[in-house]
N, C-alpha and C positions, 0 to 999 in steps of 0.2 A: 345927489349922486346919479350919474347916468347909468341906465340899465344896458345890458349886453346887446340887445337888439339895436339900440341907437348907435352903439360903438361899431357894430358890424356894418350898419348903413354908412357910417362915416368912412370906415376902412375901405369899403367897396368903391368909394369915390377917389381914393388915393391912387397915384401911380405906383409902380413897383419900386421906383427909386425912393419915393416918399415913405413907403412901407418899411424899406430897409433902414432909413434914418430913424423912423419911429421905433422899430424893434431894437436898434442899437441903443436908443435913449432909454427904453424900458429896461433893457438888460443892465444898464448902468445904475438905474434906480434900485434894482433888486440886488446889486452887489452888496456884500457885507460892509457895514459902516466902517470897519477898520481900514479897508483899502481906500475908502474915500478920504478918511481923516489923514492918512499918511502922505497925501499929495502936497 
């Protein structure tokens, strides 16, 4: 498991566009399973 400081270091290297994509991806991961299964 990566600790938070390593994650922050990686994030600081990303462009704003890459951050947006990553945030979008994380939001999808955190969505309730029901919405994922219904697709």
